[in-house]
C-alpha positions in Angstrom: -68.7 -37.3 57.5 -65.4 -35.3 56.3 -66.1 -32.1 54.6 -65.2 -32.1 50.9 -63.0 -29.0 51.4 -60.3 -30.7 53.5 -58.0 -31.0 50.6 -55.3 -28.8 49.4 -56.9 -28.3 45.9 -60.2 -27.2 47.5 -58.7 -24.9 50.1 -56.6 -23.4 47.1 -59.7 -23.1 45.1 -61.5 -21.0 47.9 -58.3 -19.0 48.4 -58.2 -17.8 44.9 -62.0 -17.5 44.7 -61.5 -14.7 47.2 -58.0 -13.3 46.2 -58.4 -13.3 42.5 -62.1 -14.2 41.7 -61.6 -13.1 38.1 -59.2 -16.0 37.3 -61.9 -18.7 37.5 -59.5 -21.6 38.5 -60.8 -25.1 38.8 -59.8 -26.7 42.0 -56.7 -28.4 40.4 -55.6 -25.1 38.6 -55.9 -23.4 41.9 -53.8 -26.2 43.7 -51.0 -25.8 41.0 -50.9 -22.0 41.3 -50.8 -22.2 45.1 -47.9 -24.5 45.0 -46.1 -21.9 42.8 -47.2 -18.8 44.5 -44.3 -17.2 46.5 -46.6 -14.5 48.2 -49.4 -16.5 49.9 -51.6 -14.4 52.1 -51.4 -16.6 55.4 -54.2 -14.5 56.9 -56.5 -15.4 54.0 -55.5 -19.0 54.0 -56.3 -19.0 57.9 -59.8 -17.4 57.1 -60.6 -20.1 54.5 -59.5 -23.0 56.8 -61.6 -21.3 59.6 -64.7 -21.3 57.2 -64.3 -25.0 56.4 -63.7 -25.9 60.1 -67.0 -24.3 60.8 -68.7 -25.9 58.1 -67.3 -29.3 59.2 -68.6 -28.7 62.7 -72.1 -27.9 61.4 -72.1 -30.9 59.3 -71.2 -33.2 62.1 -73.7 -31.4 64.5 -76.5 -32.0 61.8 -75.4 -35.5 61.3 -76.2 -36.4 65.0 
């Protein structure tokens, strides 16, 4: 089982959900914005990826 969040669009969606929740982007809108954003908060991206990684580990553990 691969977590659905392991796509650029979904990681961007989570990123903007935290950084700018008032924008209400879809995952595709977030991906497009992320590609254009010159000031990406790398620490926040890392946090989002770490969350997804933790969720993936939990899914794999539950699947056994």
